[in-house]
C-alpha positions in Angstrom: -29.9 -12.4 -13.7 -30.3 -10.6 -16.9 -31.5 -7.4 -15.4 -28.7 -7.1 -12.8 -25.5 -5.4 -13.4 -22.2 -7.4 -13.2 -21.4 -5.9 -9.8 -24.6 -7.4 -8.3 -24.0 -10.9 -9.5 -22.2 -11.8 -6.3 -25.2 -11.2 -4.1 -26.1 -14.9 -3.9 -22.7 -15.8 -2.4 -21.6 -12.8 -0.5 -24.0 -11.1 2.0 -21.8 -8.0 2.0 -23.5 -7.0 -1.2 -26.9 -6.7 0.5 -25.2 -4.7 3.3 -23.5 -2.4 0.7 -26.9 -1.7 -0.9 -28.3 -0.9 2.6 -25.5 1.5 3.6 -25.5 3.2 0.2 -29.2 3.8 0.0 -29.2 7.0 2.0 -26.6 8.4 -0.5 -28.7 7.5 -3.6 -28.3 10.2 -6.2 -26.1 12.3 -4.0 -23.0 13.0 -6.1 -21.5 14.9 -3.1 -21.4 11.7 -1.1 -18.8 9.9 -3.2 -15.9 9.9 -0.6 -18.3 8.9 2.2 -19.7 6.1 0.0 -16.3 4.8 -0.9 -15.3 4.9 2.8 -18.3 2.8 3.8 -17.7 0.4 0.9 -14.1 0.0 1.8 -14.9 -0.6 5.5 -17.3 -3.3 4.4 -15.1 -5.1 1.8 -11.6 -4.0 2.9 -10.9 -2.4 -0.5 -12.8 -0.9 -3.4 -12.8 -3.5 -6.2 -14.0 -2.6 -9.7 -17.4 -4.2 -8.9 -17.7 -2.1 -5.8 -16.8 1.0 -7.8 -19.5 0.2 -10.3 -22.1 -0.2 -7.6 -21.1 3.1 -6.0 -21.2 4.9 -9.4 -24.7 3.4 -10.1 -26.2 4.3 -6.7 -24.7 7.9 -6.7 -25.4 8.4 -10.4 -21.8 9.5 -11.1 -19.5 8.3 -13.9 -17.4 5.3 -13.1 -14.4 7.3 -14.2 -15.1 9.8 -11.4 -15.4 7.0 -8.8 -12.1 5.5 -10.0 -10.4 8.9 -10.0 -11.3 9.6 -6.4 -10.4 6.0 -5.3 -7.0 6.3 -6.9 -6.3 9.9 -5.8 -6.7 9.4 -2.1 -4.2 7.1 -0.4 -6.7 5.9 2.2 -8.5 3.9 -0.5 -7.1 0.6 -1.8 -8.0 -1.0 -5.1 -6.8 -4.5 -4.0 -7.1 -6.5 -0.8 -4.7 -5.6 2.0 -3.1 -8.0 4.3 -4.1 -8.8 7.8 -1.0 -6.8 9.0 -0.2 -3.4 7.3 3.4 -2.5 7.4 4.3 1.1 6.8 7.9 2.0 6.2 8.6 5.7 6.9 10.6 7.3 4.1 10.5 10.8 5.6 13.9 12.6 5.5 15.2 11.5 8.9 14.3 7.9 8.3 15.6 7.9 4.8 18.9 9.4 5.8 19.3 6.8 8.6 18.7 3.7 6.4 15.0 3.3 5.7 15.8 2.1 2.1 17.8 -0.8 3.5 15.0 -1.7 5.9 12.6 -1.6 3.1 14.8 -3.8 1.0 15.0 -6.3 3.8 11.2 -6.3 4.3 10.8 -7.0 0.6 13.2 -9.8 0.8 11.8 -11.4 4.0 8.2 -11.1 2.7 9.0 -12.0 -0.9 6.9 -9.0 -2.2 7.5 -5.6 -3.6 6.2 -2.3 -2.2 2.4 -1.9 -2.3 1.9 -5.7 -2.6 0.4 -8.2 -0.2 1.9 -11.6 0.7 0.3 -14.6 -0.9 -1.0 -15.8 2.4 -2.7 -12.4 3.0 -0.8 -11.8 6.2 1.2 -8.7 5.3 0.8 -5.6 3.0 3.9 -3.4 2.5 3.4 0.3 2.0 5.4 3.5 2.4 4.4 6.2 4.9 5.7 9.7 5.2 6.9 11.2 8.5 5.0 9.7 11.5 6.6 12.1 14.0 9.1 9.7 15.4 12.2 11.2 13.8 14.3 10.6 16.9 13.8 6.8 16.4 14.6 6.8 12.7 14.4 4.6 10.8 10.9 3.6 11.8 8.3 1.2 10.6 4.8 0.6 11.8 2.9 -2.7 11.8 -0.7 -2.0 12.4 -0.6 0.3 15.5 2.9 -0.9 16.6 5.9 1.3 16.1 9.5 -0.1 15.7 12.4 2.4 15.7 16.1 2.5 15.4 15.8 -0.4 13.0 18.6 -2.3 11.4 17.8 -4.8 8.6 19.0 -7.7 10.7 16.1 -7.1 13.2 13.3 -7.4 10.5 12.9 -11.2 10.7 12.6 -11.1 14.5 9.9 -8.4 14.2 7.9 -10.2 11.5 8.0 -13.4 13.5 5.8 -11.7 16.1 3.0 -11.5 13.6 
């Protein structure tokens, strides 16, 4: 494997690397396809690891620093694996005023993680969202596509148990 880059050394154990090469090939050398390539890579792997970023940079012929800059600028990209269930805590004005900080604190306590972390079992990732348009239900969280409103911290355990 002396003539393969570090990012390609996983090919023997993870078939997604071959798929990544296949889906990136139409973008080869197209520096304007960076966001599209990162989306495709994240759809495949679930996040954009340093190895994935290296491969995208190589195929598109852009500096790795540019790939990293785009991946960290846009909130839709994740640099680390996300949990099976994504929890979004709305911290928009209405939710914040009505107790979202306490709901967030209870989620951190129940899950034993901090904001932007994933539980050790890979079941939950805890993130902040801005207004989701459910201000009348404040405070609100989302778990995947499910919306929970008028939350009190004492309801968090019951909600998490559903997942």
